Every structure is written in structure tokens, then in C-alpha cells.
C-alpha positions as CSV (number, residue, x, y, z in Angstrom):
1,M,92.8,70.7,180.7
2,V,95.1,73.5,180.0
3,T,98.6,73.2,181.7
4,A,100.1,76.0,183.5
5,I,103.0,77.8,181.6
6,P,106.1,79.2,183.1
7,V,106.4,82.8,182.0
8,V,108.8,85.3,183.6
9,R,109.0,89.1,182.9
10,Y,112.5,90.9,183.4
11,R,113.1,94.6,183.4
12,L,116.6,95.8,182.6
13,S,118.0,99.2,183.1
14,Y,120.9,100.5,181.3
15,R,123.0,103.8,181.7
16,V,123.6,105.5,178.4
17,I,127.2,105.9,177.8
18,E,126.8,107.8,174.4
19,P,123.9,109.9,173.4
20,V,121.5,107.4,171.5
21,Q,118.7,108.1,169.0
22,L,115.6,105.8,169.9
23,P,113.0,105.5,167.5
24,E,109.4,105.7,168.5
25,Y,109.1,101.9,168.7
26,A,112.6,100.5,169.2
27,G,111.7,96.8,169.2
28,S,113.4,96.0,165.8
29,M,116.6,98.0,167.2
30,W,116.6,96.1,170.3
31,R,115.9,92.7,168.6
32,G,118.9,93.2,166.2
33,A,121.2,94.2,168.9
34,F,120.2,91.2,171.2
35,G,120.5,88.8,168.3
36,R,124.0,89.9,167.8
37,G,124.9,90.0,171.3
38,L,123.4,86.4,172.1
39,K,125.3,84.9,169.2
40,Q,128.6,86.4,170.3
41,A,127.8,85.1,173.8
42,V,127.0,81.5,173.0
43,C,128.5,80.6,169.6
44,V,131.4,78.1,169.8
45,I,132.1,77.9,166.2
46,P,132.2,81.7,165.1
47,G,132.0,82.1,161.3
48,R,130.0,79.0,160.4
49,P,126.4,79.3,159.4
50,C,123.8,78.0,161.8
51,E,122.4,75.5,159.3
52,C,125.8,73.9,158.8
53,C,126.7,73.8,162.5
54,P,126.8,70.2,164.1
55,L,125.6,71.9,167.4
56,R,122.5,73.6,165.9
57,T,119.9,71.5,167.5
58,S,121.3,72.1,171.0
59,C,122.6,75.6,170.7
60,L,120.6,78.4,172.3
61,Y,120.8,81.0,169.5
62,P,118.9,79.0,167.0
63,L,116.2,78.6,169.6
64,F,115.8,82.2,169.7
65,F,116.6,83.3,166.2
66,G,117.2,80.5,163.9
67,A,114.0,79.7,162.0
68,D,115.4,77.0,159.7
69,V,117.2,75.2,162.3
70,I,114.0,75.1,164.7
71,R,111.8,73.7,161.9
72,E,114.2,70.7,162.2
73,V,112.9,69.9,165.7
74,A,109.4,71.4,165.7
75,R,106.2,70.5,164.1
76,F,105.4,74.0,163.1
77,A,106.5,75.9,159.9
78,S,107.1,78.9,161.8
79,P,107.6,77.9,165.5
80,P,106.8,80.5,168.2
81,R,109.9,82.0,169.9
82,P,110.3,81.6,173.6
83,F,110.8,85.4,174.5
84,V,109.1,88.7,173.9
85,L,111.0,91.9,173.9
86,E,109.4,95.0,175.5
87,P,111.4,98.0,174.3
88,G,110.1,100.6,176.7
89,T,108.5,104.0,175.8
90,Q,111.6,106.4,175.7
91,H,112.3,107.7,172.2
92,G,114.1,110.7,170.6
93,V,117.8,111.7,171.6
94,V,118.6,110.2,175.0
95,A,121.5,112.1,176.7
96,A,124.5,110.3,178.2
97,G,124.1,109.5,181.8
98,T,120.3,108.9,181.4
99,L,118.8,105.4,182.4
100,V,116.9,103.5,179.6
101,Q,114.7,100.6,180.6
102,M,113.6,97.6,178.3
103,G,112.1,94.4,179.2
104,I,112.2,90.6,178.1
105,V,109.7,87.9,178.7
106,L,111.0,84.4,178.9
107,V,108.7,81.3,178.5
108,A,109.1,77.7,179.5
109,G,112.7,76.3,178.8
110,A,114.0,79.5,177.9
111,I,113.9,80.7,181.5
112,A,116.8,78.3,182.5
113,A,119.0,80.2,180.0
114,L,118.5,83.5,181.7
115,P,122.4,83.9,182.4
116,Q,123.2,83.6,178.8
117,V,120.3,85.8,177.7
118,L,121.5,88.5,179.9
119,Q,124.9,88.1,178.6
120,G,123.5,88.6,175.2
121,L,121.6,91.7,176.3
122,Y,124.6,93.0,178.2
123,R,126.7,92.8,174.8
124,A,123.8,94.4,173.0
125,G,124.1,97.5,175.0
126,W,127.9,97.6,175.0
127,Y,128.1,96.9,171.3
128,G,125.8,99.8,170.8
129,L,122.4,100.7,169.4
130,G,121.5,102.4,166.1
131,Q,123.7,103.5,163.1
132,Q,126.0,105.2,165.4
133,H,126.5,102.1,167.8
134,S,125.7,104.3,170.7
135,R,126.7,102.4,173.8
136,L,124.6,101.5,176.9
137,E,125.8,99.8,180.1
138,L,123.7,97.4,181.9
139,V,123.4,98.4,185.6
140,E,120.3,96.4,187.0
141,V,117.9,93.7,186.3
142,E,114.7,93.2,188.0
143,Q,112.3,90.2,188.0
144,Q,108.5,90.5,188.3
145,D,106.7,88.7,190.9
146,T,104.3,86.1,189.4
147,V,101.8,86.5,192.2
148,R,101.8,90.3,192.9
149,L,102.5,91.6,189.3
150,D,103.0,95.2,190.6
151,R,106.1,94.1,192.5
152,W,109.6,94.0,190.9
153,Q,112.6,92.5,192.8
154,P,116.2,93.3,191.8
155,I,118.0,90.1,190.8
156,L,121.3,91.6,189.6
157,H,123.2,95.0,190.4
158,E,126.1,96.4,188.6
159,G,129.1,94.2,189.7
160,G,127.0,91.7,191.7
161,L,125.9,88.0,191.3
162,L,122.6,87.1,189.6
163,R,120.2,85.8,192.1
164,P,116.8,85.0,190.1
165,L,113.7,84.4,192.2
166,P,112.1,80.9,192.0
167,V,109.8,80.4,189.0
168,Q,106.1,79.9,189.6
169,P,104.0,78.6,186.6
170,L,101.7,81.3,185.5
171,A,98.1,79.8,186.0
172,I,95.9,80.2,182.9
173,P,92.4,81.3,183.9
174,A,89.2,79.9,182.5
175,V,88.3,80.9,179.0
176,P,85.9,84.0,179.5
177,E,82.7,84.5,177.4
178,W,83.9,87.6,175.8
179,L,87.4,88.6,174.9
180,R,88.9,91.8,173.7
181,L,92.3,92.0,172.1
182,E,94.1,95.5,172.0
183,W,97.4,95.5,170.1
184,V,99.7,98.3,171.7
185,T,102.9,97.2,169.6
186,P,103.4,96.4,165.8
187,L,102.2,92.8,164.9
188,R,102.9,90.7,161.8
189,L,101.2,87.3,161.5
190,K,101.1,84.9,158.6
191,R,98.8,81.9,157.9
192,Q,99.4,79.5,154.9
193,Q,102.0,81.9,153.8
194,H,99.8,84.9,153.5
195,L,99.7,87.9,155.8
196,I,96.7,88.4,158.0
197,T,95.1,91.9,157.3
198,L,92.1,93.4,158.9
199,G,89.9,92.3,155.8
200,R,91.1,88.7,156.2
201,S,91.0,88.3,159.9
202,S,88.4,86.7,162.1
203,C,88.1,84.9,165.5
204,R,88.6,81.5,163.9
205,I,91.7,82.6,162.1
206,W,93.3,84.3,165.2
207,W,92.5,80.9,167.1
208,I,94.2,78.8,164.3
209,V,97.3,81.2,164.1
210,Y,97.8,81.1,168.0
211,Y,96.8,77.5,168.8
212,G,97.4,75.6,165.4
213,G,93.8,74.2,165.2
214,C,90.0,74.9,165.6
215,R,87.4,72.6,167.3
């Protein structure tokens, strides 16, 4: 029996303070800024490498970004991260005053860390994106309804209090007879220390990579 997994999507709106150059796919840019902002938000021993920190197994930052640390408490060589960034579709030069949206998906235990995650994403925008460190100001956060997926509810306004909605586990449907996968963002997967390419891929390999085994 497959257990329902808590999964929540959040949508963040930023006001551009300084003109920013966004690439066609800004995932790496947002990931770097988020990692920097999250570490600033949660690290209590600045300047010490994570692998040498006595708090490494209970700190939020290694759970999101510290591969070496996570391997200490997980059974996978490359444990999955409990978040997915959705960088949005805007690209090119974005003028000051424009609203820019991006999203983040939190899975399972990471949902409880929403306040720290948002603090990291706030710092990401304020520290700035790109080589020019163009600043953005977080003005609103919305949460997707887990029953009506087309409905988004504001949970944080500029200057207000965070009021997240109750989390309802996402029910996993029965396995269909046919399944079609469509990749809409860049993807990099490895198995046995080798990159999976089109020539080496198969349904069996995808199943092993995602679920760690095959029956």
C-alpha cells in the first residue's frame, strides 16, 4: 500500500527593486540565491563548514543543500531533496517595479520549516540575483489548495503575519496502465555514478532511479 505524501506548493511574488537580467531558465540562479539566503537565515555557527559542525544532523540547511551531511543520516548515496524550485517563465531584462513570480514545492517534513524557508527566500531576493546582485523585495506568498489545484490562497502579505493553510496529504492515485513523462525543465539524473542519457534510459532504469528498486 502506498502512503499519502504531504506535498505543498507555494507561489512567491517579488517586486523588482533594481533591473534584473533573468535567463530563459532561472532555476540555477534561484537555487544559488536561495541556498545563500537559507544559510544566512539558519546557520548559528557562521564560517564553519557544515561537515565539521556539531549541529549538522539537526540543521535545516544540510537537509536542503548538504549532500555529504545528509548521507550520514540517509540510506541513499544521493538522497532526494525535500523541495523543488519553480523559477517561473519571465526572462530577459525585467524593469524596476515589475512583479516577478517563482514557486517552491515542499515535501513531507520540510513543510514544517516554511517560516525558515521563506526567510531564506526573502534574503535571496534582498541580497540580489545575477552578477549584478539586482535586488527584489518579497511582497506576497500564496499556497495552493490541495483539493482544488486551480485555487491559490494568500498566506503572507507585505508587512503581515504568516498564516499557512492546514496541510492535507496528497493522495497518490493507482498506477495507470500507461504513463507518459514530459520534461519541461532541465533534468540531470545519475545511476551508479553515471549520467543517464537517452541511449542508456529505459522504463526499468527510471523506476530504479526514482524508487530505489525494481520488482
